[in-house]
SEGUMAR-710229 format. One record per residue: residue in three letters; x, y, z of N, C-alpha, C in turn. Coordinates in steps of 0.02 Angstrom, whole numbers, plus 50000, padded with zeros to 5 digits. Atoms other than C-alpha are relative to their C-alpha. Layout:
<pts>
PT, ALA, X, Y, Z, X, Y, Z, X, Y, Z
...
</pts>
This chain:
<pts>
PT, MET, 50061, 50030, 50026, 51087, 51371, 50608, 50018, 49934, 49966
PT, PRO, 49982, 50065, 50029, 51106, 51183, 50573, 49957, 49983, 49940
PT, LEU, 50038, 50024, 50057, 51053, 51101, 50411, 49944, 49954, 50024
PT, GLU, 50057, 50040, 49980, 50881, 51023, 50427, 49976, 49961, 49940
PT, GLN, 50019, 50040, 50057, 50858, 50881, 50305, 49931, 49970, 50010
PT, GLY, 50068, 50027, 49997, 50676, 50837, 50270, 49995, 49938, 49956
PT, ASN, 50010, 50058, 50043, 50600, 50705, 50159, 49964, 50019, 49935
PT, SER, 50037, 49976, 50059, 50539, 50809, 50013, 50038, 49991, 49935
PT, LEU, 49961, 50008, 50061, 50680, 50774, 49889, 50001, 49927, 49977
PT, THR, 49999, 50068, 50026, 50688, 50623, 49775, 50064, 49964, 50018
PT, SER, 49936, 50029, 49982, 50871, 50597, 49821, 50043, 50051, 50037
PT, TYR, 49952, 49958, 49963, 51002, 50664, 49942, 50071, 49977, 49986
PT, GLU, 49934, 50028, 50016, 51147, 50572, 49861, 50042, 50050, 49960
PT, GLY, 49954, 49961, 50040, 51300, 50658, 49792, 50001, 50074, 50014
PT, LEU, 50002, 49929, 49983, 51275, 50823, 49881, 50068, 50024, 50024
PT, THR, 49937, 49970, 49979, 51428, 50935, 49903, 49987, 50050, 50056
PT, SER, 50010, 49956, 49942, 51446, 51027, 50068, 50032, 50069, 49990
PT, ASN, 49973, 49932, 49998, 51469, 51214, 50084, 49990, 50026, 50071
PT, ASN, 50004, 49978, 49931, 51508, 51266, 50262, 50025, 50072, 50006
PT, GLY, 49983, 49930, 49995, 51511, 51454, 50248, 49991, 50027, 50070
PT, ARG, 50006, 49971, 49933, 51522, 51568, 50398, 49928, 50018, 50015
PT, LEU, 50070, 49981, 49988, 51342, 51624, 50374, 49951, 49949, 49972
PT, THR, 50046, 50046, 50033, 51263, 51499, 50255, 50027, 49929, 50000
PT, LYS, 49984, 50071, 50003, 51266, 51310, 50275, 49959, 49969, 49944
PT, ALA, 50037, 50029, 50056, 51219, 51208, 50123, 50032, 49936, 49976
PT, LYS, 49977, 50057, 50039, 51232, 51045, 50030, 49963, 50005, 49934
PT, TYR, 50030, 49988, 50065, 51201, 51051, 49844, 50027, 49952, 49947
PT, ARG, 49979, 50039, 50058, 51211, 50959, 49679, 49966, 50028, 49939
PT, VAL, 50030, 49977, 50063, 51184, 51018, 49501, 50031, 49961, 49942
PT, ALA, 49977, 50036, 50059, 51196, 50917, 49341, 49996, 50047, 49940
PT, SER, 50000, 49948, 50051, 51245, 51055, 49221, 49988, 49973, 49929
PT, SER, 50009, 50029, 50066, 51249, 50939, 49071, 49927, 49983, 49984
PT, ASP, 50071, 50017, 50009, 51065, 50893, 49098, 49956, 50062, 49996
PT, LEU, 50039, 49939, 50001, 51010, 51075, 49108, 49998, 50032, 49930
PT, GLY, 49991, 49966, 50063, 51066, 51126, 48934, 49941, 49996, 49952
PT, SER, 50054, 50009, 50048, 50920, 51056, 48834, 49932, 50023, 50026
PT, ASN, 50063, 49979, 49970, 50786, 51121, 48952, 49992, 50076, 49995
PT, THR, 50011, 49928, 50011, 50707, 51290, 48916, 49942, 50028, 50041
PT, THR, 50058, 49976, 49963, 50547, 51300, 49018, 49999, 49971, 50071
PT, VAL, 50001, 50023, 49931, 50517, 51285, 49205, 49934, 50020, 50033
PT, TYR, 50060, 49987, 49960, 50368, 51276, 49323, 50021, 50003, 50073
PT, ILE, 49984, 49991, 49929, 50384, 51340, 49502, 49940, 49981, 50042
PT, GLU, 50053, 50019, 49954, 50277, 51249, 49628, 50001, 50047, 50060
PT, PRO, 50001, 49960, 49939, 50218, 51351, 49778, 50041, 49964, 50055
PT, THR, 49959, 50029, 49948, 50342, 51322, 49919, 49958, 49973, 50057
PT, ALA, 50037, 50033, 49946, 50280, 51201, 50051, 50032, 50017, 50068
PT, VAL, 49976, 49990, 49932, 50297, 51219, 50240, 49992, 49935, 50037
PT, SER, 50004, 50064, 49964, 50339, 51062, 50338, 49960, 50009, 50064
PT, PHE, 50040, 49999, 49939, 50235, 51016, 50489, 50041, 50030, 50057
PT, ALA, 49958, 49975, 49946, 50381, 51050, 50606, 50011, 50075, 49995
PT, ALA, 49990, 49928, 50009, 50413, 51222, 50531, 49936, 50039, 50016
PT, ALA, 50064, 49966, 49988, 50229, 51268, 50538, 49984, 50004, 50075
PT, GLN, 50015, 50003, 49928, 50217, 51218, 50722, 50039, 50053, 50039
PT, SER, 49959, 49953, 49963, 50352, 51343, 50771, 49975, 50072, 49996
PT, ILE, 50027, 49933, 50009, 50251, 51494, 50714, 49927, 50001, 50020
PT, ARG, 50069, 49997, 49975, 50089, 51548, 50798, 49949, 50007, 49944
PT, LYS, 50048, 49987, 50054, 50003, 51611, 50640, 50023, 49963, 49936
PT, SER, 49983, 50037, 50061, 50000, 51494, 50490, 50009, 50047, 49941
PT, SER, 49995, 49952, 50055, 49978, 51645, 50376, 50070, 50030, 49995
PT, GLU, 49933, 49971, 50001, 50150, 51708, 50427, 50051, 49950, 49971
PT, ALA, 49956, 50050, 50030, 50236, 51544, 50384, 49988, 49996, 49925
PT, THR, 50017, 50000, 50071, 50145, 51548, 50218, 50031, 50060, 49965
PT, LEU, 49970, 49940, 50028, 50210, 51724, 50190, 50074, 49989, 49984
PT, VAL, 49929, 50016, 50011, 50390, 51664, 50210, 50007, 49954, 49939
PT, ALA, 49998, 50047, 50056, 50355, 51521, 50089, 49989, 50037, 49934
PT, ASN, 50014, 49964, 50061, 50285, 51643, 49961, 50060, 50042, 49977
PT, VAL, 49940, 49962, 50018, 50443, 51749, 49968, 50049, 49955, 49964
PT, ILE, 49955, 50047, 50032, 50544, 51595, 49924, 49977, 49985, 49929
PT, SER, 50027, 50015, 50067, 50429, 51552, 49778, 50011, 50058, 49953
PT, ARG, 49992, 49940, 50042, 50436, 51730, 49713, 50073, 50009, 49980
PT, ALA, 49928, 49993, 50015, 50627, 51736, 49725, 50023, 49947, 49951
PT, LEU, 49983, 50053, 50047, 50642, 51569, 49636, 49976, 50017, 49930
PT, CYS, 50030, 49985, 50065, 50526, 51625, 49497, 50038, 50055, 49964
PT, VAL, 49963, 49944, 50029, 50616, 51789, 49468, 50071, 49979, 49983
PT, GLY, 49931, 50020, 50011, 50787, 51709, 49484, 50010, 49956, 49939
PT, VAL, 49991, 50046, 50058, 50764, 51568, 49357, 49982, 50034, 49935
PT, SER, 50019, 49964, 50061, 50691, 51694, 49234, 50060, 50027, 49962
PT, ASP, 49939, 49978, 50035, 50870, 51745, 49193, 50022, 49951, 49947
PT, ARG, 49980, 50051, 50049, 50888, 51583, 49095, 49941, 49964, 49968
PT, PHE, 50056, 50041, 50023, 50722, 51491, 49080, 49937, 50041, 49990
PT, GLU, 50067, 49972, 50006, 50547, 51534, 49023, 49957, 49968, 50053
PT, VAL, 50042, 50026, 49947, 50431, 51516, 49172, 49929, 49992, 49973
PT, VAL, 50068, 50014, 50025, 50264, 51434, 49126, 49953, 49990, 50058
PT, ASP, 50049, 50004, 49946, 50102, 51427, 49224, 49966, 49933, 50006
PT, ARG, 50029, 50067, 49995, 50061, 51244, 49196, 50057, 49949, 50002
PT, ARG, 49948, 50051, 49989, 50164, 51097, 49257, 50012, 49958, 49938
PT, GLU, 49993, 50045, 50057, 50129, 50992, 49103, 50035, 50033, 49941
PT, ASN, 49967, 49965, 50055, 50205, 51126, 48990, 50075, 50012, 50014
PT, ALA, 49932, 49983, 49979, 50372, 51131, 49082, 50049, 49942, 49989
PT, ASP, 49946, 50049, 50005, 50536, 51043, 49048, 50026, 49982, 50070
PT, LEU, 49977, 50009, 49931, 50585, 51066, 49231, 49947, 50022, 50049
PT, VAL, 50044, 49981, 49945, 50486, 51074, 49392, 50043, 50013, 50061
PT, VAL, 49963, 49982, 49939, 50556, 51162, 49545, 49951, 50002, 50059
PT, HIS, 50041, 49996, 49939, 50485, 51133, 49717, 50046, 50006, 50061
PT, ALA, 49961, 49988, 49939, 50548, 51191, 49886, 49957, 49988, 50061
PT, THR, 50035, 50012, 49937, 50502, 51150, 50065, 50038, 50033, 50057
PT, ILE, 49970, 49972, 49940, 50535, 51250, 50222, 50001, 49945, 50053
PT, THR, 49994, 50054, 49951, 50601, 51123, 50347, 50004, 50024, 50072
PT, ARG, 49997, 49973, 49932, 50629, 51237, 50495, 49999, 50075, 50000
PT, ILE, 49999, 49929, 49988, 50591, 51412, 50554, 50016, 50011, 50073
PT, VAL, 49985, 49980, 49931, 50677, 51478, 50709, 49969, 50068, 50010
PT, PRO, 50036, 49936, 49993, 50560, 51615, 50770, 50045, 50056, 50027
PT, THR, 49968, 49941, 49973, 50624, 51789, 50801, 49965, 50019, 50065
PT, ASN, 50031, 49975, 49938, 50596, 51852, 50978, 49976, 50071, 49987
PT, ALA, 50027, 49935, 50020, 50480, 51996, 50936, 50012, 50054, 50053
PT, THR, 49989, 49951, 49947, 50502, 52079, 51105, 50070, 50028, 49998
PT, VAL, 49930, 49978, 50005, 50691, 52085, 51091, 50010, 50041, 49936
PT, ALA, 49994, 49963, 50063, 50674, 52142, 50910, 49973, 50071, 50009
PT, GLY, 50028, 49934, 49987, 50564, 52285, 50969, 50048, 50044, 50040
PT, LEU, 49951, 49963, 49960, 50692, 52336, 51099, 50060, 50021, 49957
PT, SER, 49944, 49984, 50045, 50829, 52328, 50967, 49984, 50059, 49955
PT, THR, 50021, 49946, 50045, 50731, 52440, 50850, 49997, 50066, 50038
PT, ALA, 50005, 49939, 49960, 50694, 52566, 50988, 50069, 50027, 50018
PT, THR, 49931, 49980, 49982, 50876, 52568, 51042, 50036, 50030, 49940
PT, SER, 49966, 49977, 50061, 50938, 52589, 50864, 49974, 50069, 49979
PT, LEU, 50029, 49936, 50020, 50816, 52729, 50822, 50019, 50056, 50048
PT, GLY, 49981, 49951, 49951, 50856, 52817, 50984, 50072, 50021, 49993
PT, ALA, 49929, 49986, 50007, 51042, 52804, 50956, 50014, 50043, 49938
PT, ASN, 49989, 49962, 50061, 51026, 52877, 50782, 49991, 50075, 50010
PT, PHE, 50007, 49929, 49985, 50974, 53041, 50860, 50061, 50028, 50035
PT, VAL, 49941, 49979, 49962, 51137, 53044, 50958, 50063, 49994, 49958
PT, VAL, 49940, 50011, 50041, 51268, 52969, 50841, 49978, 49982, 49929
PT, PRO, 50021, 50012, 50070, 51256, 52966, 50649, 50029, 49937, 49970
PT, VAL, 49975, 50064, 50025, 51313, 52785, 50632, 49951, 49945, 50018
PT, PRO, 50046, 50055, 49986, 51212, 52623, 50622, 50019, 49965, 50066
PT, VAL, 49990, 50035, 49937, 51190, 52533, 50788, 49976, 49928, 49991
PT, PRO, 50021, 50070, 50008, 51187, 52341, 50783, 49942, 49983, 50047
PT, ARG, 50055, 50022, 49958, 51034, 52254, 50852, 50027, 49959, 50059
PT, LEU, 49979, 50041, 49944, 51040, 52160, 51016, 50012, 49928, 49977
PT, PRO, 49982, 50068, 50024, 51125, 51990, 50987, 49963, 49945, 50037
PT, MET, 50041, 50049, 49965, 50982, 51893, 51066, 49935, 49990, 49961
PT, GLY, 50064, 50013, 50031, 50823, 51812, 51003, 50000, 50000, 49925
PT, LEU, 49995, 50000, 50073, 50886, 51796, 50825, 49966, 49938, 49970
PT, GLY, 50035, 50054, 50033, 50787, 51690, 50704, 50043, 49967, 49946
PT, GLY, 49963, 50035, 50052, 50838, 51573, 50564, 49952, 49962, 49954
PT, LEU, 50041, 50034, 50050, 50777, 51473, 50415, 50038, 49942, 49968
PT, SER, 49972, 50057, 50036, 50809, 51302, 50338, 49951, 49981, 49944
PT, VAL, 50041, 50016, 50059, 50747, 51255, 50164, 50036, 49946, 49959
PT, GLU, 49971, 50046, 50049, 50773, 51115, 50039, 49959, 50004, 49936
PT, ALA, 50036, 49995, 50063, 50729, 51113, 49855, 50035, 49957, 49948
PT, GLU, 49971, 50037, 50055, 50757, 51018, 49694, 49966, 50019, 49935
PT, ALA, 50027, 49992, 50067, 50730, 51033, 49507, 50001, 49932, 49967
PT, THR, 50005, 50065, 50033, 50670, 50880, 49412, 49973, 50009, 49930
PT, THR, 50023, 50000, 50069, 50638, 50842, 49230, 49930, 49969, 49997
PT, ARG, 50068, 50028, 50008, 50472, 50782, 49159, 49996, 49927, 50021
PT, ASP, 50000, 50071, 49982, 50523, 50602, 49188, 50023, 49988, 50072
PT, GLY, 49984, 50006, 49929, 50569, 50638, 49370, 50074, 49998, 50017
PT, LYS, 49929, 50001, 49987, 50758, 50647, 49352, 50022, 50064, 50035
PT, GLN, 49977, 49942, 49963, 50839, 50762, 49479, 50061, 50030, 49966
PT, VAL, 49944, 49966, 50032, 50952, 50891, 49396, 50031, 50053, 50045
PT, GLY, 49973, 49952, 49953, 50979, 51005, 49545, 49966, 49991, 50067
PT, ALA, 50028, 50008, 49933, 50956, 50992, 49733, 50041, 50042, 50049
PT, MET, 49965, 49961, 49950, 51000, 51095, 49885, 49964, 49995, 50068
PT, VAL, 50023, 49996, 49930, 50982, 51084, 50074, 50037, 50060, 50029
PT, TRP, 49972, 49934, 49985, 51011, 51258, 50147, 49976, 50024, 50069
PT, ALA, 50019, 49972, 49935, 51012, 51344, 50316, 50039, 50064, 50013
PT, LYS, 49966, 49937, 49984, 51052, 51519, 50375, 49966, 50033, 50060
PT, GLY, 50027, 49964, 49942, 51031, 51615, 50536, 50011, 50074, 49992
PT, ALA, 49992, 49927, 50001, 51009, 51801, 50560, 50062, 50019, 50039
PT, ASN, 49945, 49975, 49960, 51154, 51904, 50625, 49983, 50071, 50022
PT, PHE, 50020, 49937, 49968, 51148, 52059, 50733, 50028, 50062, 49966
PT, VAL, 49971, 49942, 50034, 51246, 52169, 50612, 49962, 50018, 49936
PT, THR, 50030, 49985, 50065, 51164, 52152, 50442, 49926, 49984, 49993
PT, THR, 50071, 50017, 50004, 50990, 52081, 50478, 49960, 50048, 50043
PT, ASN, 50040, 49952, 49963, 50867, 52216, 50527, 49951, 49965, 50047
PT, ALA, 50048, 50028, 49952, 50762, 52180, 50682, 49930, 50022, 49981
PT, ARG, 50069, 49985, 50016, 50577, 52169, 50642, 49955, 49968, 50052
PT, VAL, 50042, 50023, 49944, 50440, 52150, 50771, 49950, 49949, 49974
PT, SER, 50040, 50054, 50025, 50374, 51984, 50710, 50036, 49934, 50010
PT, GLN, 49969, 50065, 49993, 50404, 51799, 50739, 50037, 49978, 49937
PT, ILE, 49968, 50020, 50063, 50450, 51781, 50555, 50046, 50056, 49974
PT, GLY, 49959, 49945, 50023, 50552, 51942, 50547, 50064, 49979, 49967
PT, ASP, 49936, 50022, 50027, 50718, 51856, 50519, 49991, 49949, 49944
PT, ALA, 50012, 50050, 50052, 50651, 51708, 50419, 49978, 50034, 49935
PT, TYR, 50022, 49963, 50059, 50566, 51830, 50300, 50060, 50033, 49966
PT, SER, 49941, 49966, 50028, 50729, 51926, 50277, 50047, 49951, 49966
PT, LEU, 49954, 50050, 50026, 50825, 51765, 50242, 49971, 49961, 49940
PT, ALA, 50033, 50042, 50050, 50697, 51684, 50125, 50022, 50015, 49929
PT, ALA, 49980, 49982, 50068, 50744, 51780, 49969, 50071, 49977, 49985
PT, GLY, 49932, 50024, 50009, 50925, 51729, 49997, 50003, 49929, 49976
PT, PHE, 50002, 50068, 50024, 50882, 51547, 49975, 49977, 49998, 49928
PT, GLY, 50025, 49999, 50068, 50781, 51582, 49819, 50054, 50023, 49951
PT, SER, 49946, 49975, 50042, 50929, 51678, 49749, 50054, 49948, 49990
PT, ASP, 49947, 50050, 50004, 51056, 51541, 49789, 49980, 49941, 49955
PT, PHE, 50021, 50059, 50038, 50953, 51399, 49716, 49990, 50017, 49926
PT, SER, 50012, 49981, 50069, 50900, 51492, 49559, 50066, 50015, 49965
PT, LYS, 49934, 49986, 50029, 51079, 51551, 49529, 50035, 49935, 49981
PT, MET, 49970, 50065, 50016, 51136, 51369, 49535, 49971, 49972, 49936
PT, LEU, 50031, 50025, 50061, 51010, 51323, 49400, 50018, 50042, 49939
PT, VAL, 49985, 49955, 50056, 51048, 51474, 49293, 50071, 49991, 49975
PT, THR, 49930, 50006, 50019, 51237, 51451, 49296, 50024, 49928, 49992
PT, GLY, 49979, 50070, 50003, 51246, 51262, 49315, 50059, 49985, 50045
PT, LYS, 49945, 50012, 49954, 51373, 51278, 49455, 49985, 50029, 50069
PT, THR, 50012, 49978, 49932, 51392, 51320, 49638, 49987, 50076, 50004
PT, PRO, 50013, 49929, 49991, 51318, 51487, 49692, 50039, 50031, 50057
PT, PHE, 49967, 49978, 49939, 51433, 51499, 49842, 50073, 50021, 49990
PT, LYS, 49932, 49980, 50013, 51597, 51542, 49757, 50000, 50057, 49949
PT, GLY, 49994, 49945, 50047, 51658, 51691, 49658, 49974, 50065, 50029
PT, PHE, 50022, 49934, 49978, 51620, 51876, 49672, 49928, 50012, 49980
PT, PRO, 50069, 49984, 50018, 51441, 51941, 49675, 49997, 50038, 49934
PT, LYS, 50009, 49967, 50065, 51378, 51998, 49505, 49941, 50049, 50004
PT, ILE, 50055, 49951, 50003, 51266, 52145, 49463, 49937, 49964, 49977
PT, PRO, 50062, 50034, 50020, 51085, 52082, 49455, 49977, 50022, 49930
PT, SER, 50027, 49984, 50066, 51001, 52075, 49285, 49948, 50054, 50005
PT, ALA, 50050, 49947, 50001, 50884, 52214, 49232, 49931, 49976, 50023
PT, GLN, 50066, 50025, 49981, 50731, 52104, 49252, 49996, 49985, 50075
PT, LYS, 49999, 50015, 49929, 50784, 52054, 49427, 49996, 50064, 50041
PT, ILE, 50003, 49936, 49966, 50811, 52234, 49479, 49929, 50029, 49997
PT, LYS, 50068, 49975, 50009, 50642, 52283, 49408, 49951, 49964, 50046
PT, SER, 50045, 50039, 49957, 50553, 52142, 49500, 50013, 50015, 50073
PT, GLY, 49983, 49986, 49930, 50647, 52180, 49661, 49972, 50066, 50024
PT, LEU, 50028, 49934, 49982, 50580, 52358, 49657, 49924, 50001, 49996
PT, GLY, 50073, 50005, 50001, 50402, 52295, 49639, 49970, 50005, 49931
PT, GLY, 50025, 49995, 50069, 50389, 52302, 49450, 49972, 49935, 49974
PT, LYS, 50029, 50058, 50033, 50308, 52181, 49331, 50054, 49948, 49986
PT, PRO, 49949, 50051, 50012, 50401, 52014, 49322, 50006, 49985, 49925
PT, LYS, 49986, 50015, 50070, 50476, 51953, 49159, 49947, 49954, 49970
PT, TYR, 50049, 50047, 50025, 50351, 51811, 49144, 49936, 50004, 50042
PT, PRO, 50064, 49995, 49964, 50164, 51822, 49190, 49990, 49945, 50052
PT, ALA, 50009, 50056, 49953, 50175, 51653, 49278, 50024, 50018, 50070
PT, CYS, 49974, 49980, 49934, 50271, 51739, 49419, 49951, 50045, 50038
PT, GLU, 50048, 49955, 49968, 50124, 51855, 49455, 49960, 49965, 50055
PT, ARG, 50040, 50035, 49949, 50038, 51720, 49557, 50033, 50000, 50069
PT, PHE, 49967, 49994, 49936, 50168, 51745, 49692, 50003, 50073, 50024
PT, GLY, 50002, 49930, 49981, 50134, 51931, 49698, 50064, 50036, 49981
PT, ARG, 49941, 49960, 50015, 50255, 52072, 49671, 50035, 50021, 50064
PT, SER, 49961, 49979, 49942, 50393, 52122, 49789, 49977, 50069, 50024
PT, PRO, 50018, 49933, 49974, 50347, 52267, 49905, 50056, 50051, 49991
PT, GLY, 49946, 49955, 50019, 50516, 52340, 49856, 50020, 50051, 50053
PT, LEU, 49976, 49947, 49957, 50564, 52507, 49931, 49955, 50012, 50061
PT, VAL, 50046, 49992, 49944, 50409, 52512, 50040, 50019, 49954, 50057
PT, ASP, 49980, 50047, 49948, 50463, 52356, 50132, 50069, 50016, 50028
PT, PHE, 49934, 49980, 49975, 50643, 52417, 50142, 49993, 50054, 50053
PT, ALA, 50010, 49946, 49951, 50584, 52574, 50230, 49969, 49973, 50063
PT, ALA, 50033, 50029, 49941, 50472, 52471, 50345, 50050, 49961, 50042
PT, SER, 49951, 50040, 49963, 50617, 52357, 50391, 50047, 50044, 50041
PT, GLN, 49955, 49955, 49965, 50720, 52507, 50445, 49972, 50022, 50068
PT, VAL, 50032, 49980, 49938, 50594, 52547, 50581, 49967, 49941, 50036
PT, GLY, 50021, 50060, 49965, 50556, 52366, 50629, 49929, 49977, 49989
PT, LEU, 50069, 50020, 50012, 50382, 52348, 50555, 49996, 49927, 49976
PT, PRO, 50007, 50070, 50021, 50318, 52168, 50529, 49994, 49994, 49924
PT, PRO, 50005, 50010, 50073, 50333, 52098, 50351, 49928, 49999, 49975
PT, SER, 50070, 50006, 50020, 50145, 52065, 50347, 49967, 50067, 49988
PT, TRP, 50028, 49934, 50011, 50115, 52252, 50348, 50011, 50025, 49929
PT, THR, 49982, 49974, 50066, 50195, 52279, 50179, 49995, 49949, 49943
PT, ASP, 50000, 50052, 50052, 50197, 52112, 50087, 49934, 49963, 50001
PT, LYS, 50066, 50032, 50004, 50023, 52059, 50037, 50001, 49947, 49944
PT, GLN, 49996, 50053, 50049, 50032, 51890, 49952, 49931, 49989, 49969
PT, PRO, 50064, 50015, 50032, 49897, 51833, 49829, 49956, 49957, 50044
PT, ALA, 50047, 50037, 49957, 49741, 51761, 49910, 50000, 49926, 49986
PT, ALA, 50001, 50070, 50018, 49751, 51598, 49815, 50057, 49983, 49954
PT, GLN, 49945, 50023, 50043, 49889, 51498, 49734, 49984, 49930, 49976
PT, GLY, 50013, 50065, 50029, 49840, 51358, 49619, 50064, 49969, 49975
PT, ARG, 49941, 50035, 50027, 49963, 51228, 49559, 49993, 49995, 49924
</pts>
């Protein structure tokens, strides 16, 4: 999945490359400029024209965008207070989906049927068919009240046939990958350093609670809805579309 640079960031200068085996990214964070900021406003994630054109239903692209917004909101809550009005925030975070590679729903359906059938024969997980895999590219930045960029990231990741569950939907893989971007970008803002090095840490209590569908730490995150949690996890195991379990709020004001 190649990096897809759009035109939504105020600057693309000084970005450091991370060419991981699964995740491709360029990022920059000014840790010294983050210290004095305590509040943050999360703008609803935008969908570029090119990304929207690749998906038949606009509501499905919007669903992927909402997952990113929700993950960003929950993620930054580990350090910042999330507010519901832009003018009350020290930092503003906005993200844009620059590309969605659609999942081949037919192949995903065959993968799910094959996997479920095999589970009756052998008690071990069966990888999905390595065809028709989807992907996602996103870029985001955090800016101060006066418009200074203190964090930026261009990010891309493709599904893989071992760890990404096949879901019968054009956005099946993009939906599964969306929270990963929100986690990477918010972790960069929370720690003030790269999110791509070091060992994984145990999620905070508030993040675990939100991930299971509980009430978020800050009411401002409610506008992105609550995670479907274990219900969606169960649905993903049998290939059900994300839209069956994740019902985003009807309206999202800025």
